[in-house]
GUSETOR-60099 format. One record per residue (C-alpha): x, y, z negated. Coordinates in steps of 0.5 Angstrom, whole numbers, always signed. Example, Ala and Ser with C-alpha at 12.3 -4.5 7.8 and 13.67 -1.06 7.14 Angstrom:
// GUSETOR-60099
+-------+-------+-------+
!    xx !    yy !    zz !
+-------+-------+-------+
!   +25 !    -9 !   -16 !
!   +27 !    -2 !   -14 !
+-------+-------+-------+
***
This chain:
// GUSETOR-60099
+-------+-------+-------+
!    xx !    yy !    zz !
+-------+-------+-------+
!  +119 !   -73 !  +136 !
!  +122 !   -71 !  +143 !
!  +115 !   -69 !  +145 !
!  +113 !   -65 !  +139 !
!  +119 !   -61 !  +140 !
!  +118 !   -60 !  +147 !
!  +111 !   -58 !  +146 !
!  +114 !   -52 !  +141 !
!  +119 !   -50 !  +146 !
!  +114 !   -50 !  +152 !
!  +110 !   -45 !  +147 !
!  +115 !   -41 !  +146 !
!  +117 !   -40 !  +153 !
!  +124 !   -45 !  +153 !
!  +125 !   -49 !  +159 !
!  +129 !   -56 !  +158 !
!  +135 !   -52 !  +162 !
!  +136 !   -48 !  +156 !
!  +134 !   -53 !  +150 !
!  +141 !   -53 !  +147 !
!  +141 !   -45 !  +146 !
!  +134 !   -46 !  +143 !
!  +137 !   -51 !  +138 !
!  +143 !   -48 !  +137 !
!  +140 !   -41 !  +136 !
!  +135 !   -44 !  +130 !
!  +141 !   -46 !  +126 !
!  +140 !   -44 !  +119 !
!  +146 !   -44 !  +114 !
!  +146 !   -44 !  +106 !
!  +149 !   -39 !  +102 !
!  +156 !   -40 !  +100 !
!  +156 !   -37 !   +93 !
!  +158 !   -43 !   +89 !
!  +162 !   -43 !   +82 !
!  +169 !   -45 !   +82 !
!  +168 !   -50 !   +77 !
!  +167 !   -57 !   +78 !
!  +160 !   -60 !   +77 !
!  +157 !   -67 !   +76 !
!  +153 !   -70 !   +82 !
!  +150 !   -76 !   +83 !
!  +151 !   -80 !   +89 !
!  +143 !   -80 !   +90 !
!  +143 !   -72 !   +90 !
!  +149 !   -72 !   +94 !
!  +146 !   -76 !  +100 !
!  +139 !   -72 !   +99 !
!  +143 !   -65 !   +99 !
!  +147 !   -67 !  +105 !
!  +140 !   -70 !  +109 !
!  +137 !   -63 !  +107 !
!  +142 !   -59 !  +109 !
!  +143 !   -62 !  +116 !
!  +136 !   -62 !  +117 !
!  +135 !   -55 !  +115 !
!  +141 !   -53 !  +120 !
!  +139 !   -57 !  +126 !
!  +132 !   -58 !  +128 !
!  +134 !   -64 !  +132 !
!  +135 !   -68 !  +126 !
!  +129 !   -72 !  +123 !
!  +129 !   -78 !  +118 !
!  +125 !   -85 !  +119 !
!  +123 !   -91 !  +116 !
!  +119 !   -94 !  +111 !
!  +117 !   -90 !  +105 !
!  +121 !   -84 !  +106 !
!  +116 !   -79 !  +106 !
!  +110 !   -80 !  +102 !
!  +113 !   -84 !   +97 !
!  +120 !   -80 !   +98 !
!  +124 !   -86 !   +99 !
!  +125 !   -93 !   +96 !
!  +131 !   -90 !   +92 !
!  +129 !   -83 !   +92 !
!  +134 !   -81 !   +97 !
!  +129 !   -77 !  +101 !
!  +126 !   -74 !   +95 !
!  +122 !   -67 !   +97 !
!  +124 !   -67 !  +105 !
!  +117 !   -69 !  +107 !
!  +114 !   -63 !  +103 !
!  +119 !   -58 !  +106 !
!  +120 !   -61 !  +113 !
!  +113 !   -64 !  +115 !
!  +111 !   -71 !  +117 !
!  +114 !   -69 !  +124 !
!  +121 !   -70 !  +122 !
!  +120 !   -74 !  +116 !
!  +116 !   -80 !  +119 !
!  +113 !   -86 !  +115 !
!  +113 !   -92 !  +119 !
!  +110 !   -99 !  +118 !
!  +114 !  -105 !  +116 !
!  +117 !  -106 !  +122 !
!  +125 !  -105 !  +123 !
!  +125 !  -107 !  +130 !
!  +120 !  -102 !  +132 !
!  +122 !   -96 !  +128 !
!  +130 !   -97 !  +130 !
!  +128 !   -98 !  +137 !
!  +124 !   -92 !  +137 !
!  +130 !   -88 !  +134 !
!  +135 !   -91 !  +139 !
!  +130 !   -88 !  +144 !
!  +130 !   -81 !  +141 !
!  +137 !   -81 !  +141 !
!  +138 !   -82 !  +148 !
!  +134 !   -76 !  +149 !
!  +138 !   -72 !  +145 !
!  +135 !   -72 !  +138 !
!  +139 !   -74 !  +132 !
!  +135 !   -79 !  +128 !
!  +137 !   -82 !  +121 !
!  +134 !   -89 !  +120 !
!  +133 !   -91 !  +113 !
!  +133 !   -99 !  +112 !
!  +130 !  -101 !  +105 !
!  +136 !  -105 !  +105 !
!  +141 !  -107 !  +110 !
!  +139 !  -114 !  +110 !
!  +133 !  -112 !  +113 !
!  +137 !  -109 !  +119 !
!  +138 !  -116 !  +122 !
!  +131 !  -115 !  +124 !
!  +133 !  -109 !  +129 !
!  +140 !  -112 !  +130 !
!  +139 !  -112 !  +138 !
!  +137 !  -105 !  +138 !
!  +143 !  -103 !  +133 !
!  +148 !  -107 !  +137 !
!  +146 !  -108 !  +145 !
!  +142 !  -101 !  +145 !
!  +146 !   -96 !  +141 !
!  +153 !   -99 !  +140 !
!  +154 !  -101 !  +147 !
!  +150 !   -95 !  +151 !
!  +156 !   -90 !  +152 !
!  +161 !   -95 !  +154 !
!  +156 !   -98 !  +159 !
!  +154 !   -91 !  +162 !
!  +161 !   -89 !  +163 !
!  +160 !   -83 !  +158 !
!  +153 !   -81 !  +161 !
!  +149 !   -83 !  +155 !
!  +151 !   -81 !  +148 !
!  +147 !   -84 !  +142 !
!  +147 !   -79 !  +136 !
!  +144 !   -84 !  +131 !
!  +145 !   -86 !  +123 !
!  +143 !   -92 !  +120 !
!  +143 !   -92 !  +113 !
!  +141 !   -95 !  +106 !
!  +144 !  -100 !  +101 !
!  +148 !  -105 !  +103 !
!  +151 !  -111 !   +99 !
!  +149 !  -114 !   +92 !
!  +145 !  -110 !   +87 !
!  +143 !  -114 !   +81 !
!  +138 !  -120 !   +81 !
!  +135 !  -120 !   +88 !
!  +137 !  -126 !   +91 !
!  +141 !  -128 !   +97 !
!  +136 !  -124 !  +102 !
!  +138 !  -118 !   +99 !
!  +145 !  -118 !   +97 !
!  +149 !  -119 !  +103 !
!  +155 !  -114 !  +105 !
!  +155 !  -113 !  +112 !
!  +161 !  -108 !  +113 !
!  +165 !  -114 !  +116 !
!  +159 !  -115 !  +121 !
!  +158 !  -108 !  +124 !
!  +166 !  -107 !  +123 !
!  +167 !  -112 !  +128 !
!  +163 !  -108 !  +134 !
!  +166 !  -103 !  +138 !
!  +161 !   -97 !  +139 !
!  +159 !   -97 !  +132 !
!  +163 !   -92 !  +127 !
!  +162 !   -96 !  +120 !
!  +162 !   -92 !  +113 !
!  +162 !   -94 !  +106 !
!  +162 !   -88 !  +101 !
!  +164 !   -89 !   +94 !
!  +163 !   -82 !   +90 !
!  +159 !   -76 !   +91 !
!  +164 !   -73 !   +95 !
!  +164 !   -79 !   +99 !
!  +157 !   -79 !  +100 !
!  +156 !   -72 !  +102 !
!  +162 !   -71 !  +106 !
!  +161 !   -77 !  +110 !
!  +153 !   -77 !  +111 !
!  +154 !   -70 !  +114 !
!  +160 !   -72 !  +118 !
!  +155 !   -78 !  +121 !
!  +149 !   -74 !  +122 !
!  +154 !   -69 !  +126 !
!  +157 !   -75 !  +130 !
!  +155 !   -76 !  +137 !
!  +156 !   -84 !  +136 !
!  +152 !   -89 !  +133 !
!  +154 !   -89 !  +125 !
!  +152 !   -95 !  +120 !
!  +152 !   -92 !  +113 !
!  +153 !   -97 !  +108 !
!  +151 !   -94 !  +101 !
!  +151 !   -98 !   +94 !
!  +144 !   -99 !   +90 !
!  +148 !   -99 !   +84 !
!  +152 !   -93 !   +85 !
!  +146 !   -88 !   +87 !
!  +145 !   -86 !   +79 !
!  +152 !   -85 !   +78 !
!  +155 !   -78 !   +77 !
!  +162 !   -76 !   +80 !
!  +165 !   -69 !   +79 !
!  +164 !   -65 !   +85 !
!  +168 !   -58 !   +87 !
!  +165 !   -52 !   +90 !
!  +168 !   -54 !   +97 !
!  +164 !   -60 !   +97 !
!  +158 !   -56 !   +95 !
!  +159 !   -52 !  +101 !
!  +154 !   -53 !  +107 !
!  +159 !   -53 !  +112 !
!  +163 !   -59 !  +108 !
!  +164 !   -65 !  +111 !
!  +170 !   -71 !  +111 !
!  +173 !   -74 !  +117 !
!  +171 !   -80 !  +119 !
!  +177 !   -85 !  +120 !
!  +181 !   -83 !  +114 !
!  +182 !   -86 !  +107 !
!  +183 !   -83 !  +101 !
!  +188 !   -85 !   +96 !
!  +184 !   -85 !   +89 !
!  +190 !   -86 !   +85 !
!  +198 !   -86 !   +86 !
!  +202 !   -92 !   +84 !
!  +209 !   -95 !   +86 !
!  +208 !  -103 !   +85 !
!  +202 !  -105 !   +89 !
!  +197 !  -103 !   +94 !
!  +190 !  -104 !   +92 !
!  +185 !  -103 !   +98 !
!  +177 !  -103 !   +96 !
!  +171 !   -99 !   +99 !
!  +164 !   -97 !   +96 !
!  +163 !  -100 !   +89 !
!  +169 !  -104 !   +89 !
!  +173 !   -97 !   +89 !
!  +171 !   -96 !   +81 !
!  +173 !  -103 !   +80 !
!  +180 !  -102 !   +83 !
!  +181 !   -96 !   +79 !
!  +179 !   -99 !   +72 !
!  +183 !  -105 !   +74 !
!  +189 !  -100 !   +75 !
!  +188 !   -97 !   +68 !
!  +189 !  -104 !   +65 !
!  +195 !  -106 !   +69 !
!  +198 !   -99 !   +67 !
!  +198 !  -101 !   +60 !
!  +202 !  -107 !   +62 !
!  +207 !  -103 !   +66 !
!  +204 !  -104 !   +73 !
!  +203 !   -98 !   +77 !
!  +197 !   -99 !   +82 !
!  +196 !   -95 !   +88 !
!  +188 !   -95 !   +89 !
!  +186 !   -93 !   +96 !
!  +178 !   -92 !   +98 !
!  +178 !   -94 !  +105 !
!  +171 !   -89 !  +106 !
!  +171 !   -92 !  +113 !
!  +171 !   -99 !  +115 !
!  +171 !   -97 !  +123 !
!  +175 !   -94 !  +125 !
!  +180 !   -96 !  +119 !
!  +185 !   -92 !  +117 !
!  +191 !   -97 !  +118 !
!  +197 !   -91 !  +118 !
!  +195 !   -90 !  +111 !
!  +194 !   -97 !  +109 !
!  +201 !   -99 !  +112 !
!  +205 !   -93 !  +109 !
!  +202 !   -95 !  +102 !
!  +205 !  -102 !  +103 !
!  +211 !   -99 !  +105 !
!  +212 !   -96 !   +99 !
!  +209 !  -101 !   +94 !
!  +211 !  -107 !   +98 !
!  +205 !  -111 !   +96 !
!  +198 !  -111 !   +98 !
!  +191 !  -113 !   +94 !
!  +185 !  -112 !   +98 !
!  +178 !  -112 !   +94 !
!  +171 !  -113 !   +97 !
!  +164 !  -116 !   +96 !
!  +163 !  -119 !  +102 !
!  +165 !  -126 !  +104 !
!  +172 !  -128 !  +105 !
!  +172 !  -131 !  +112 !
!  +173 !  -126 !  +117 !
!  +172 !  -120 !  +112 !
!  +175 !  -113 !  +112 !
!  +180 !  -115 !  +107 !
!  +182 !  -120 !  +113 !
!  +183 !  -115 !  +118 !
!  +187 !  -111 !  +113 !
!  +192 !  -116 !  +111 !
!  +193 !  -118 !  +119 !
!  +194 !  -110 !  +120 !
!  +200 !  -110 !  +115 !
!  +203 !  -117 !  +117 !
!  +203 !  -114 !  +124 !
!  +206 !  -107 !  +122 !
!  +209 !  -108 !  +116 !
!  +211 !  -115 !  +114 !
!  +218 !  -114 !  +113 !
!  +216 !  -109 !  +107 !
!  +212 !  -114 !  +103 !
!  +216 !  -117 !   +97 !
!  +210 !  -122 !   +96 !
!  +204 !  -126 !   +99 !
!  +198 !  -121 !  +100 !
!  +192 !  -122 !   +96 !
!  +185 !  -122 !   +98 !
!  +179 !  -122 !   +93 !
!  +172 !  -122 !   +96 !
!  +165 !  -125 !   +94 !
!  +164 !  -132 !   +94 !
!  +163 !  -136 !  +100 !
!  +156 !  -138 !   +98 !
!  +149 !  -134 !   +99 !
!  +148 !  -130 !   +93 !
!  +145 !  -134 !   +87 !
!  +139 !  -131 !   +83 !
!  +141 !  -133 !   +76 !
!  +145 !  -128 !   +73 !
!  +151 !  -132 !   +71 !
!  +152 !  -135 !   +77 !
!  +151 !  -128 !   +81 !
!  +157 !  -125 !   +76 !
!  +161 !  -131 !   +79 !
!  +160 !  -130 !   +86 !
!  +162 !  -122 !   +86 !
!  +169 !  -120 !   +84 !
!  +170 !  -117 !   +77 !
!  +175 !  -113 !   +74 !
!  +179 !  -118 !   +71 !
!  +180 !  -122 !   +78 !
!  +183 !  -116 !   +81 !
!  +188 !  -115 !   +75 !
!  +190 !  -123 !   +75 !
!  +191 !  -122 !   +83 !
!  +195 !  -116 !   +82 !
!  +199 !  -119 !   +77 !
!  +200 !  -125 !   +81 !
!  +203 !  -121 !   +87 !
!  +208 !  -117 !   +82 !
!  +210 !  -124 !   +79 !
!  +207 !  -123 !   +72 !
!  +203 !  -129 !   +72 !
!  +202 !  -136 !   +74 !
!  +199 !  -137 !   +80 !
!  +192 !  -139 !   +78 !
!  +185 !  -139 !   +81 !
!  +180 !  -133 !   +79 !
!  +173 !  -134 !   +76 !
!  +171 !  -130 !   +82 !
!  +172 !  -133 !   +89 !
!  +179 !  -131 !   +92 !
!  +181 !  -132 !   +99 !
+-------+-------+-------+
***
């Protein structure tokens, strides 16, 4: 990829010394003529438009992965990009995560901005050495001399009926590694704003999407549709304000938490729902400020209970806001087992809305202590 751009620059008389000026001069910005009324956009279209606009604005950005080109993406996130940008910037690869991820990291070393798509983050385990040892650690080990502006993106966590080897949530895995930034969008606004921020960031970013959210539609404002729009990395969003209990969640579980909050409201419990958005860095100030207001905490995630994202949040609150707690913290997580294939067992292995409701009631002393159907820790 760098050779292709280098040859084109040479043909135009552009030397390596003024490469940055050449690339900056090539930026193309989309029009800002949007209506003020909110529109509906699917998460799939939000991701696709973010990729399209960032590729248009910066010729260093390219996409690489299995079926991203001719097939237009396994989940159609890269639809239309091959015809618009060509095979030099939308690169179909063989089924070799270790191979194309290593190539992507090498391209990032040379100043390009690869977006690597995994068909599922379960398959990123084939490339874990490149993600952790090559991408995450290089900036620190080189004393800041090497930047690795790369995005690893794709569906994470459980879909439906795809078995254990396609269903694991890796938020806690990647969130534990210094050098990585880890994002997990919920809405179309999240998907569009966070992906743009990830592509523009000088550090490696792991971008954890959810397959079951791709077709979900969310309202988006004119501001969100603006080509310059992005969201700050490391900042959570309070999706619903409340005063009785704080519920933290990310990705698909945000929707579950919001539905649980509606049920709780009918029973006189006011729940504040925090959409984490960013797993690393974690927005500890927003979480602790909320707990200091509500005096109770419930964390929700699809991942395993041990060493999970919820465990880290609970530790942060106990360390910084223990004296504000009026009840023990509650954690809702996936079951501590590989994901079952059978539909009835699969449902029991991931959190459900009723599990969140029961846990919130326990924290508010509105129900007897009991073991929920889905796993709690």
